[in-house]
N, C-alpha and C positions, 0 to 999 in steps of 0.2 A: 377837484377836476383839473386836469392839466390843459394848459393852452400852449399849443406848439409855438406860439409867438415867443415864448421864453427863449427858445433856441437862438432867435435873432437878437433878443435883448442881451443875452449872455455875451455874444460876440462884441457888442458895442460898449457895454458898461462893466461887466463883471470883473475885468482885470483891474479896474480902478479902485476896487474895494479891498481893504484888509480887515480881517475879522480876528479879534483877540480871542483865543480859545479860553473857555472857562477852566477853572482849576479842576484837578483830577477829582472825580466824583466816585463815591463808594456806591456803585449801582450793581452790587455783586450778583443779584439774581437775574440780571438781564442776560438772556441767551440770544446770540446773534447768529442767524444762519444766512449765508450769502449765496445767491444764485446769479451767476453771470453766464452769458453765452460766449464760449471760447472756441466756436467752431472754425473761425477764420484763422488758419495757421499761417504765420509769416516766415518762420524759420525754425530749424531743428538743430540741436547740438547734443551728441551722445557722449557721455562720460567715457574716459579712457578704459575703465574696467567693464563698461557695457551695461551697468545696472541702473543708470539714471539717464533719462531722456529729458532735456530741457526743451520746452515748447513755447515759442513766442506766439502770442495771439493778440487779437485786438481787444481782448478783455483781461489781460494780465499775463504774467509769466507762470508757467506750470513746471513743477519739478515732479516728474513721473517716476515712481519706483517701479521698474519694469517687472521684477518678480511677483509683486503683489498687486500691482495696478493702483496702489494708493498714491495720492498726489497732494502736493502742497501748492497753494496759489499765492503768488506775490502780486500785490497791487500797490496803489498809492499809500495805503495804510501802512504797508511794510517798509516803504522807502523808495519805490519806483517813482520817478518824476511824473509819469503818466501811465495809464494802464494799457494804452495801445503801444505795441512794439513793432519795430521795423526790421531789426536784424540782431543777430547774436554771434558771439565767438567766445570760446573758452580761452583762458590764459595759460593753460597747460599745468597750472598749479592748484586746481580746484576752484578757481574763481571764474567769474563770468562777466563779460562785457555786454552791455545791452544798449542798443541804439533805438531811440524813439523818434516819431515823426513830428515832433514839435517841442520837446522839452529836454533835448540834449542827450548826453551820454551818461549811463549809470554803470557802476562797477559793484558787483556783489562778490565779496571775498569768500574764501572757503569757510571762514568763521561766521559768515552771514552778516558782515558789516557792510553798510552802503556808503558809497561816495558818488556824488553827482557832479558832472562837468557840463558847463554850458558856455554861452558866449560871454557871460559876465566873469567867469573865473578861469578861463582857459583860452587857448588860441583858436578855438572853434569859431568859425565865422557864421555858422548857422546852427540852430538847434534841431534842424531836420537832418537826422543821421540816416543815410541810405545804406552804407555798407561798412564793414569792419574787417581788418586783417591783422593777424599777428605778424610781427616783423622777424620772428625767429630768434630774437635776442632779448626778449622780455618787454619789448615795446609794442606799440599799436599804431596802425594806420587807420585813419578815420575819414571816410568819404562822406561829404555833406552836399546839400543843395547849392552851397556857395564855395566849393573848393575842397582841398585836401589838407588835412592836418596830420601831424605825427607826434606821438608821445613816447619818449624813450624810457628805458627801464629805470631811470632816476627820477622820472616824473616831469622832465622838461618838455615843454610843448614847442612845436615849430609849425608855422604855416608854410606848407609846401607850395601851394598856389591858390590864388583867389581870383575873383573876377578882375580882368585887366592885366593879370600877370603873364609873362612869357609869350604874350600874343597867342595864347592858346584859344582856340575857337569856342570852347565850351568848358565850363567849370562845375557843372552839376555832375557829381560823381555817382555812378550807379553800381560799379563793380571794381574789384581789385584782385590782383594776383601777383605774387612774387615768383621770379624764376630762379633757376639754379645758378645763374651767373651774377646774382646780386642786383638784378634789374627789377623794375616794377611796371606792370601793365595796369592801365586805368581805362575802364569803359565808362562812357558818359551818357547822359540822358539824351543828348542831341545826336547820338549815333556815331560819335568819334571814338577811336581807339588810340590811346597815348602809350608811349613806352619811354620810360626813363632808365637809361643804362647805369652801370655802376659808377660812371664818371659824371653823373647828373646831366647827361645830354638827352634832350627830348626829341622824340619822333612822333609825328602825327599821321594816323591812317584814317582815311575816310572813303566814301564811295567815289569821290572825285579823283583820288590819287592812288587807289589800290583796288583790288577785286572785292574788298569789303562791300557787301550789298547795302543799298539804301536801307536805312532802318530807323525805327523810332526809339532807339535806346539799346545800349549793350547791357543786357540784364545779368549775364553770368559769364565767368571766365574760369578755365580749368587747364592745368598743365597736362599735356598728353603723356608725360613720362619720358619723352624722347627729345626734349628741347623745343617742342612745338606747343601750340595753343589751340584750345577749343573755345569757341565764342558762341554764346546764346544771345540772340537778338530778337527785338520786337518789330512788328511791321509799322509802317507809317502811312497815314491817310493822305492820298494825293489824287486830286480830281475825283473825289467821292469814291475812291477805291483804296483798299489796303494793299500796299505793295511792299516788297523787300522782306527783311527779317529772316528768320530761320536759324539754321545751324551752320557754323563756319569752322573750318579747320585750317589754321595757318601752320604749315609744316616748319620744321627746324631749318630747312633750306630756303625758306621764304616763299615757297609756293602756297597757293590758296586752293581749298576745295570747298565748294558751296553745296549745302544740302537744303533742299526745300521740298515742298509737297509736289512740285512738278517733276523733279529729277530724282527723287528718292521716295522711300516709304515714310519719311518724316510726316507725322499726321497733321501738323499744324505749323504754319509759318507765323501765326499771329503773335505768339509770345513764348519763346523758349526761356523759361523763367529760372531754371536751376539745372546745374550739371554736377555729375558725380562719377568718378572712376569706379568701375566694377572690380578692380583689382586684378583683372586678367587681360588688360589691354583694350577693354571695351568701355562703353560709356552709357550711363543712365542719364536721361534728360526728362525734366518735367515741363509740360506746356500748360498754359492757362486755359486752353480750350479743348484739348484732345487727350488729356491724361498723361500717362507715363509711357515712355518709349525707351527701348534699349538698342544700341548699335554695338554688335559684337566686334571683336578684333578682326574677324574675317569678313566683316561687312554685312552680316545678316541683321535684319531689323526684326524686333518683336514689339508689338504694341500691347500694353497691359492695361486694359480697362475692365477688369473684373468688377462685378457688382459690389464686392467688398471694398472697392476704392470709393470712398464716399462722394468724391467729386472729380470731374475731369479737369478741374483747375488745380494743378499741382504747384505748390509754392515752396516746398522744402524737402531735402533728401538727406539721409544719414545711413551709413552702413555699419553693421556690427561685426564682431569677430566670429560669429557663427555663420556668416554667409548670408545673413538676412538684410533686408532693406526697410528702413522707416520712411514713410511717405506722408508729408504734410500737405493738406489741401484746403480748399475753401470750406469744407464741411467736416474737418476732423483729421485724425491721424490713423493710418493703417500700417500694418506690418506684413511684409512679404518675406516669408521665411525661406530657408535654403531648400525646403521641399516644394517650393513654389506654391505654398498655401497662404491665403490671405487671412489676416486677423485684424479686425477693426477695434481700435481703442477709443472709447468715448472720451472726449475732451471736455465734457461738462457733466455735472451730476444731475442736471435736469435739462429739460428742453425748452427753456425760454428762447424765443426766436431771435431776440435782439436785446441790446443793453440800454436802449433809450425807451424807458417805460413811460407811457403816456396816460394809461387809465387802468383802474382795478375795480372789480366788483365781485361780490359773492352772489351766487344764485340761491334758490330756495333750499337746496340740499347741502349748502355749505361749500360747494365747489368754487374754485377761484377762476375768474376770467381775467386775462391780462392783455392789454393792448400795447403795441410798440409804435414808434413814430414811422418806421420804415420797413419793419420786418414781419408784419402781420399780427395775428391773434393767437394766444395760447390758452389752453383750458387745463386746469389741474384738479383732478378728482380728490375726494377726501382720503383715498388710499394712496395719494401722492403719485399718481400716474399722469403723465402729460400728453396732450395732443396739440399739435400746431396746425393752424389754418392760415393759408395764404392764397394768393391769386392763382396759384398753380393747382392746388388740391381742393379748392372750395369755390364757392360763389362770391367770395370777397371781390369787390370791384377795385380795391386798392389795398396795398399793404400798409398804408398810412392810417393808423387807428388814432382818432382824436378823443373819443368819448365812448362810454359804456353805461348801460342801465338795464336792470332786470325788468321784465314785463309783468311780474306778479303771478305768472302761470308757468313757471319752469322754462320760460324762454328768455331771450336776451335781445336788447336793442344795441346795435353797433354803429357808431358814427365814424365814418372814414373820410378821407379826402376825395373819395369818388362816389359818395352817396350814403344813404341810410339803409341799413339792413335790419330786418326783423327775423331773427332765428327762432323759430317756434319750438315748443316742447318736443314735437315729433321730428326735430332736426331739419325740417324743411325751411326754406328761407324765402322772404319777400324783399325785393330790392326797390328802393325809391330813389329817383334822381331827378334832375331838372328836365329830363326828356319824357319821363312817364308819369310825372306828378307835379303838383304846384310847389314842390320844394324850391325855395328861392335860389340856393346855391348848393353845390355838392359837398363842400367841406363842412361837416357836421361838428360844430364846436362844443355844443352842450346838449345833454339829454336828461330827461326826467320822466319816469312812468307817471301817468296822471291818476293812477289808482282806479281807473274805470276802463281798462283795456285799451287806452290810448296812450299818446306820448307827446311831451313837449320837446321842441327842437329849436336849437339856436344854430344858425349857419353863417358862414362868411365866404366871401368870394376870393379875396387875395390875402395871404398870410404874411405879406412883407411888412416890415416895420413902417415904412413911409406911406403905405396905402392899405389900410385895414378897412375893408368894406363889408358891412354885415347885411344879412338878409332879414333881420328882425327876429321876432318870436313866432314860431309856427306850432300849431296844434293839430294833431291827427287823432280824431276820436275813433271809437270802436266801430262806427259805421263807415269808416273810410272817408269822412268829410274833413276837409282841410280848412283851417282858419289861420290867417296871417296877421300879426300885429306888427306895425312898424311905426316910425316917427311921423309918418304922414296920416295914418288912420287911427292912431291911438296916442296915449300920453307916454309911450315907451321913450325913455330919454335918449336912447341910442340904438342903432340897428345891430350893433355888435353885442350879442348876448353871450356872455362868458360863463355864467353859473346860474343854476336853477335849484330851488329847494322848496318843498311844501312848507306852509306856515303852521300846520297842525290844525287849522280851522277851515280847510277846503280852499284856502287861498294859496298864493304863490309869491315867493320872493324871487326877484330877477336881478342878477348882477350884469352890468354892461360895462363896456370900455369906450372911452372917448377918442377923439382925434389924437393922433400920436406923432404927427409930423412936427418938425421944428417950428414951422410957421403957424401951425394950427393945433392948439391943445385945448379942445373944447368937447362938449358932449359927455356922454357917459353918466354913471351914477347908479344908484340903487332904486329899484322900483318894487312896489308891492301891489299885486292885483288881488283884491279880496274876492271872496266867494260870490259877492253880488256885483262883481265886475267894476269895482271902484278902484281908481288908481291913486297911489301916493308915491311921490318922488322925493328921494333924498340925494342931495349933492353937497359939494363943498360950500355952495352959496347959501343954502337954507338949513344946514345942519352941521354937526361936528364931524361928519364923515371926513377922514383925512385925505381921501383921494377919490376921484370919480372913476378910477380904473379898478374895477372889482375883479379879483382873481377867483375867490372861493367864498362859499357861504356854508354855515353850519348852525342848526338850532341848538340851544343850550339846555333843552328839556325843561325850561321854566318860562317858555313862551318868549324867550329872548333870542337874539341872533348874534353870532360871531361873523365878522366880515374881514376877510383878508384882502388887502389892497396893495397896489404899488403906484409909484409916481415916476414919470420918465426922468425926472431930475435925480431921484433916488437918494439925494442928500437932505431933502427937506420933508415934503409931505409923504403920506403913505403909511404903511404899517398895519397893525391889527386893531380892529375896533369891535366893541361890544355894545349892542343896542338892547337895552333891557325891556321887559314887558311894560314897565312904566315910563318908557321913552327916555331913559337916561343913557348918556353916552360915556363910555370909558375908552380911552385911546392908549395903546401901547406902541412905543417906537424905540429907536435906538437911544433916545435920550433918557427914557424913564423905565427901561426894562432891559433884560439881556438879549433882546432881539439883535441878531448880528447885522441886519439891514432892514430897511423899511419896505420889505417886499415879502409878502406871505403868499406862497404858492398853493397851499392846500391845508385843510384842517380835518381833524378827526377827534371825536370824544374818546376817552380812555376806558369807558365802561364803569368808572368809579367816580364820576362827577368832575374829572379833570379834563384837560385839553392837550392834544398833540398839535404842534404848530410846525409846519414845514416852510423852509426858506431856501434860497439858493446858497445860503451860508451855513446850513446845518439844521438840525432837528431840535426842537424845544418841547419840554413838557411843563405845563402849568397845572399844579395839583389843585385839588379842591381847597387846600389850605393856603393857596396862593404862593406855593414854593416853586421856583423855577429850576429846571435842570436842562443843561445844554449838551448836545452830542454832535460831534463831527468825526472825521477820520482819526483824530489824535486821541480820543478818549473812549472809543466805542468800536463796535464791529461794522460801522458804516463804511462803505467802500467809496462813497462820493458824498460830498456835503450838499450838492445841488439836488434837493428833494423835489420831485415832480408830482407825486401822488401818494396818498395814504389810504389804508383800508383796515378797519378793525374787524377781526373775524369773530366767530361765535365762541371761541375759547379765550377771548380777550388778547389774542396775539395781534401784533401790528405788522401789516405788510407795508413796506416802504419802497416805492419806486423812485429811481434816480434818473437823471437826465442822460447819463452816459455810462454808468457802471453797474447796470443791472438792478436786481431785486434783493432786498434784505427782509428777513422775517425776524421780528423781535418778540420773544416770549419771556415770561417770568416764572419759569419752572413748569412742572408737569402736573401739579396737584389738581388744578381745575380740569385739565383734560382727563386725568385718571378718574375723577369723580363722575364724569359723564359715561364711563364704560359700564356696561351691564353687569360685569362681574364684581364691581365695587359697590357694596351696599351702603346705606346711609351712615351706619355706625363706623364702618371702615373709612368712609370719606371724612367724617368728622374727626376721627383720630388722625387721619392724614394731614388735615389742616391744623390740628391743635398740638399734636405730640412734639416733644422735644427730641431731637436726634442729632447725631454727629458721626462723621466718618473722616478718616485720615488715609491718604494714599501717599506712599513714599516710593518714588521712582529712584532707586539707588544705583550704585555702581559708578556713576560719573558720566559726563556727557560724551558725545560720539567720538571725539578725537582721542579720548583716552580709554574707551570701553567699547569693544566690538559687539557686545551684547546690547548696547544702548538702544539701537533702533527697535529691537524687540521689547525691551523694557518700557520704552516710551509708548509704544503702541498698546501694549497690554494695560499699562497704567491709565492711559486715556480711555481705554475700553471700559475699565472699571468705573471711571468717572461717568461715562455714557450710561452704563447700567444703573448707577445710583441716580442719575438724573431722570432716566425713564421711569424709575420706581418711586419718584416723588421727592427726591432730595433737592433742595434749592442750593444754589451756589454757596450761600453763606453757611450751609450746613456741612460743607465738604472742605477740608483743608488739603490742598494739593501741593505737596512738597517735591519739587523737581529742579534739577540744575539748569534746565532750559526754560527760558522765559516765554516761549511760544508753545501753544498747545492747541490741537484741534481734536475735540472729542466727538463731534457730530459728523465728521467725515466729509465736510464740504470743502476742505482744503484751506480754510481760513483760520486765523487765530481767533480762539473763542474767549480769550481774556480770563482764563480760569486759574492761572497759576497764583498761588498765595505767597510762596516763599521758595528760595531766597530772592529778594529784589534789591538791586539788579541781579541778573542771573550770575551764578557762580557755583562751584562745587558745594555739595551739602556737607554740613558738619554735624557733630553730636548736638551742638547748641541749637541747630535748626530742628532736630527731632524733639528736643526738650521744649522748644517754643511751640511746636505743633501740639504736644500734649498739654502744655499750659493753655493753649487756645481751647482745647477740649475741656480742660478743667474749668475754665471760665464760663463755659456753657451750662455748668451746674448739673443738677439731677436730670438724667435723661429718661424718657419713657421706653427707650430701646437700648440695646447694647451699643457701646462704642465699637464701630467697625474700623479695623486697622489692617491695611494691606501693604506688604513690602515685596518688591520684585527686583531681583538682579543677583549678583554674585554673593556667595557666602562660604563659610568654612565651619568647622565644628564648634568654634567659639566666637566667631565674628561675622557680622554682616558688613558688606562693603558699601559705604556711602559715597565714596569717591576713590580715586586712585591712591590718595594719600591719607584718607580718613576712614576709619572703620569704627563700628560700635560693637563692644564686646557684649556677651550674654549678661554678665553681672550689671553692666551699665544700662542695658536695655530693661532688664528686670527691675532695677531701681526706679526707672522712670514709670514703668507700668504700675508698680506697687504704689508709688506716690500718687498717681492719678486715681487708682481705685480706692485708696485710703481716703483721699480728699472728697471723692464724689459718691462712693458706694455703688457706682455703675457697673453693670456687667461688661465684659470685654470679649469680642470675637476677633481673633487675630489670624491672618493668613500670611505665611512666609513662603515664597517660591524662590528657592535658592539651593545651591548644592549644600549637602550636609545639614539641611534645615531641621531635620528630625532630631539630630544630636543637639543642635543649638536650642531648639524649642524645649527640650526636656529641662534645660536649665532655667526656663522661665516659669515653670509650674510652681504653684503655691496654693496649698489647700485653704488658705485664708480668704481667697478671692474666687468669685464666680468668673471663671476665665476658661474660654475654649480656644485651643490653638490648633490650626491646621498647617501642616508642613507638606510641601510637595514631594518630599522624599524622606528617607530615614538617615542612615549614616553613609549615604553614597551621593553620587552626583545627581543633578537635576538636568533634564534634557529640554532644550528649546529648539524649535524649528525656526532658524533665523531668517530663512528666505520668505516664509509665509507668516512670520510673527506669531507662532503658536507655542503653547506650553500648557502646563497643568493649570495655571491661574487663568488663562484665557478660557479654557473649557469650564472652569469653575464659575467665572463671571457669567458665561453664557447660560449655565444651568440655573443660576439665581434669577436671571432675567426671564427664564422660561417658567418660573414660579415654583421651583423646588425648595425644600428646606435645606439648611446648611449641610445636614448629614446626607441627604439625597444628592446635593450638588457635589459633595466630596466623592461619593460612590460613582457618580456619572463622570466627573473629571478624571478619576482614577482609571476608569475603563477607556476613556478617550485618549488618555496619555499612553496607556499600553499600546493602543492602536497606532498612535503617532510614532512611538519609539520602534515598534516592530520587534522582530525576533533578535534579541540581543546576542544570541549565540553566533550570529553572523559577524559580529563586531570583533575585531582583534585589536589588542592594545599594543601600541609601539613604545609606551613608557614603562619603566620599571618601578615607578612610584607605587607604593603599596595601595594607596587609596584608589588608584585607577583599576585595580584588579576586580573589585566588587562593583559591577557596573549596573546592577539591577536597581530600578527606581521604584520604591515602595512608599507611597504617601502615607502620612500618619494623621490621626485625628485624636487630640487629647481634649476631652470634655470634662472640665472640672465641676460640671453641674449635673453629673450622672445622666447625661443625655438630654437634659432639658434644653440647652442652647442649640443642640443639634437639630431639634425639632422646630427651630425658629425660622421664619421666612424673612427675607430681606425687607425691611420696613413694614413687616407684618402684612405684606401683600402676597397672596398666593397667586393663583392663576389670573392673568389679565389678558386681554385680547392681543393677538399678534398673528404672525404668519406661521401656522402650524403645518403648512404644506411644504415648506422648504426642506428639500432632501436631495440626495444623489445616490444612485446605485449603479453598480457595474452592469453593462449590457453584453459582456463577453464572459466566456467560461475558461477555466483553467485548461491548459493544453501543453503538448510537447512540440517544440519547434526547433529548427536548425538555426544556428547563429547566422545572421545576415538575412534571414527570412523576415519579410515585412508583415507586421500585424497592425490591424486597425484597432486602436484603443478607443472604446466607445462606452459612454455612460448616459444614463437617463436621469433627468432632473425634474423637479416639480417646484413650484413657487417662483419667486422673482430672483433669478440667478444673474449675477453680474459677471462672474468668470468661473471657469472650471479648470482643473488640472489633475494630473496623475502623478503620484509619488511612487518611484520604482526603487525597491530595495534589492540591490544586487546580491549574488551568492556570498560575497566576502567584501568587507569594508573595514578600514581602520577606524578605531575610536580616536578621533582627533580632539585634543584638549587645547583650549586657548591659554593665554598666559596667566589667567586667573584660575585655571583648573576646571573650567566649565566645558562640557562637551560641545563640539560643533557638529550638530546633526545635519549633515549635508547630503542627504540622499538625492540622487538624480530625480529631476521632475520635468515634465513636459506640459505645456499649455494645450488645452483642448479648444477647438473652435466650434461655435454653434452652427449647426447645419441649416442652410437657408429654408429648406422645406419642412423641417421638423424642429421647431424651436426648442423642444425639450431634449433633443439629442445633441450631445457634445462629443467630438471625436478628433483624433489625429492619427497619423501613421507613425510607427515606431519600428526601427530596425537597428538600434544602437548596441545591442548585446554583443559583447566580446568574449566574455568568460562562460564556460560551461556551468550549469547549476540552475538553481531555482531563483527566479526573479519574482518577488512578491509585489503586487500592484494594488494600491488603494487610491480611490478617486475622491477628490475634494471639490467643493463648490463654495462660493462666497456670494452673499446677497448685497444689496445696496446699503444695508445697515451694518455691514461688516461681520455678520454672523457666518460661521463656517459649519458646513455639514460634510460628513464623510461616509463612504460606503461601509457597510457593516462587516462584510466578509471579504478579505483580500483575495485577489485572483493570482494564481501561481502559474507562471510560464516557465516550463522546464526547457532549458536551452542545451543543445548538444552540437557537436561539430566545431566548436571553437577551441579555446585554450583553457586550461585549468588555472584558476586565479592563484597568485602567489599567497603565501601565508601572511605577508606583511606588505605594506606600501613600499614601493621601490622606484628609483629613478636611475637610469643608466646612460652613460655617454659613450658614443662609438666613434673611434678614429681609425683610419686605415693603417697608421703606424705611429711611432712615438718620436720621430725626428723628421723635420722638414727643412728644406733649404729655401731661402728667400727667392721669390720668383716662381715658386712651385705651386701647383694647384693644391688647395686645402679644402677638405670637407669634413664637417662634424655634425653628427645627428644625436638625438636624444629620444628616449622612450620613457614613459612613466606608467606605473600600474597602481591601481587603488588610490588615485590621487584626489578623490572626492573630499572636500573639506580643507584642502591645501591650496595655497598659492604656489605657483611654479616660478622659480627664479632660475634663469640661465645666465651664467656669468663667466667671464674670462679674466683671470688675474695675470697681470703683466709681470715681467721680471723685476720691475722696480717696486712692486707691491700694490700699485694702483689697480683698479678693476673697472670693467665695463659690464653692465647688464644689457641683455637684448630686450627690445621693445615688443614687437609683434610680427616681425617678418624676418626672413633669412638676411643675414648681414646687417641687421637693423640695430645699430648700437646707440645707446643713450650717451649722455655726457659722462665724463670720467667720475667714478665713485658715486653714481646716482643709483641708489639701491631701491629699484622698483621692480615689481613682478612682470612676468611675460604676459602680454595682453592679447596675443594671437590665439588662434584656435588650438584647442587641446582635445585629445581623444585617447582613451586608455590603450596602451600597448600599440600605439601608432607612431611611426617614425616622424620626428620633427627635425627638419634641417635647420641647424643654427647658422652654419657658415658654408658657403660654396663660392670660393673666390680664389684668386691668385694672390699669394702673399707678396706684399710690397717689397721691392728690393732695398728699401730704406728702413724696413721694419727692424727694431732693435732685436739683437740676438739674445738668447738665454732661454730660461725655462718659463713656459706658459702653462697655466692650469685651467681647464674647463670644469665648471661645477654645474650640476643640476640639483636644485634644492627644493624640496617640498616643505613649506613652512605654513603653520596654521593660518587659514585665510584671514585677511584684514588685520592681522597682528603685526607689530613692528618686528621686522625680520631678525634684527640682532638681539632683541629681547627673547624671541623664541629660541635662538641659538643658545643663549645663556642658560635657558631652562631645559635644554636638552630635548627640544621638540622637533628638531630638524630630521628629515629623511633625506639623505644626500648621496649623490653619485659623483665621482671625480675621475678625470683623466688628464694627465699632464703630458706635455710634449716639448721637445726642444726645437728651437729655430736657430739655424746656423747660416 
């Protein structure tokens, strides 16, 4: 049971303790699933290419892959100094700066290396980071609660100002903005606006010396693009009224315009929290009370409070190159696309209402109830659906949940800070409080079902550390009669009842807490009330009890009792005690055990005679053989070492609640859960528990920086791991070989600690493959075939392990031969790579029982890199559905043909002979005359799952005019997370990456779920440019990352447009070929069939240097910076590169403009060397 008192204790003492982590433990079969609430968004940053959205929350940092909706979560376990984040800014080189509200500044590099800066190792004067700003030269401005600091591009820190400096009236920095003249604007918490010019001269603006309105803080600053400034301010409370605040425009000429709810359509003066240019002279603004507002360049206001905006508290904004707007709020992230359609993105995988977990309990059906300190109650069904209860949507009198207990009749008792609730099986509730019952106090600290339709209750009045007043022990029987035991009318040692448990003999164990003020440390102790109402008291004076402050109690199943205690000193007494049935005491503390501190917050049995022990310093396990194992953030999937509550469920999984970082679920494989399923008989269950098995997954190709297929390879490889896990493989039965040390197979966004090699992370070598097969060899004779999966690039005689290391067919065959010779085991091998059929033929050997599945024959293999799909993903899905390997092969073959579509529409730009045969034909070589093909994964056929998950088109094929809008609509069934449509145009280039693997980049559009019909997903589409047939397939993904697709594509025949060219092309247009300095100059570009390519727009100067354009007209990058165009792109649409007057000092000579289509995400000069460019060029002379 959790006592909210811990929160106060933490503030006073926790920082004074250091806990030595245990050595790394081989706890391979532990699977950690982490659930955090990340609804409260504090900042957004969109990557330059627009595919990644960084989301700062109060529960960690999210990296959202926009095309797929997949996310990775960074927390303290990964390197964040704390999980709560205040502000973000990118460094323009793939790295990210992260400001926290109490633990300083963190930097996450493009290679995912962490560096933390704080008051101890930098010029920061406060670890509360309010705002961050790039200085445009590789440095960073850092605004804190105690001043402004700067870090230059060499890493040198400077304190710009601090309390007392420059006679500035306020040094709490809220917002920052650099102007085009080299100056810096600073908004402060106290409502001041500072300006430091390029000569380091300071100006101060306030409501006293300028039209700046009285305000409670300058929350946001934005350049208006014309030398002026937009200012977002908060109101200030004055004479019991909120005054001032709103939106302010300071023009370049020094004039001020004030917008508030009285003189404009600004919906809220209270708090203008964030500002963003709309790119057209207008302004987006977020408010904390009235949602999203837009002020156009011509002064028109639009208030956007669509129901798909999760909250009217808008905290972050980011715009993309498609004309869309990302909106962060108190309750999640939404997307407002260019069609003015809203799409809500869930920022949590489940709906736990808050991250301070106070209580857990299972009901009679195995459903989970979860209480939080401040955010209400949650209910999780056995099929993983969540319902949240709070004071708004239920009869809860308070969102502060202190205790939970079942009533034995499908109901639940709920202890809150506002009273006691009995939620009956019929979902009706009865509320008890001090006004309508004899309940002594409304804060219900402890609960226990009495087994006779009644309940035992412990209450307190004041939860503060210095004054803890209890109401004694209260009993409510099934007749509604109340009995109160306290220190005055019974032998109860203290009125603060903290823990209750039955003794197994109709009696009751009662844990209490004593006085806790510095002056008075008395009372408390352990009490036993027998069935015949006899009291026995244990305390430090009359027993070996190490402390009178009892946190938690647990029976040991042998009539003994485990007792978790703490002592206010924390260095001396307290710890874990065991009181045996024969009245013998055993004490565990920091001196004689691995306990990290003498404070035990909660206990649970492990279902096997052992004990789980929770502390504020981590989680421990004491086995029945008296072996200790210690877990914290450094060696496990725990997100927080302060454990507040534990619950063992019916499958022997352990639910772990933490004080500030949410909920963790610890399991040890799926064998037990599988055996409970109706489809698994006793013989199958026994084999599942006893059989020897092994699987190897090789995620090849090389990590992301060197392999553009890596994201897809990583996803499919982890998906194979997930399928193996679901079908009963333990972690120690899977060897996962990947160049990346972090992997998430269960989709919660957190590291699952499943990577076996190489460690530390590095590119894979042949020796690593040999080590994997040596591991399999060491497992000896198996009862099942060895399963081996390889995914990534390949050729006719090699598989790519990394950019520089490949394994040849003879080398791979030698390793396989050696393994099967040594073990006599069967082998099932799948290779998903280009030319894998030709490669696989070289692995065949009639001496061995060996089946090999290749995703293609002597041609290329196709992967949908946007949605992480390919032959092997469909194959894994079919194994999970209970198909045999041959059935899975046939199913994946069918799905792959659907994914690839009509290959006759693809045209090849390369003259490479291998690219001419573009049909993908998977192969199945079964060296056992079909016997292995009949094999089920882990010998498990059908097991229970969601058979209803599906998507089908809700529109028919038709003929339309180009430009005519069509509503793309699909119907779904089952639990759908997202849906989209893939649109295959009449003509498209077959784009190859530098490894020769196709880039399957068909256009796609996301579908939105209709509010009134949850099974209907749709969006409007009118992007057709070319005449011809557009083939449309609908796709959906569920929470378990399964993908379903519509069976029959819809064909839209478009007319009235232009005929597509035979090849991709890019063209540059100039008015003439000679220009005089001082003359107007305009250059435009058009591209056709550019899907799968990055577009580069570059100008080469007479001296040979070049500039590329960034994302807008006249928007040049630094010299010789080879990066693609990040602005909007549309086929056969004119793109204005330059529209300006040539400088009179411009060097004369020949200039050349280039439009280059280069295979997307590949290094542009490497694609040039391999002849993969599609290029247009126009040169001109400047004189």
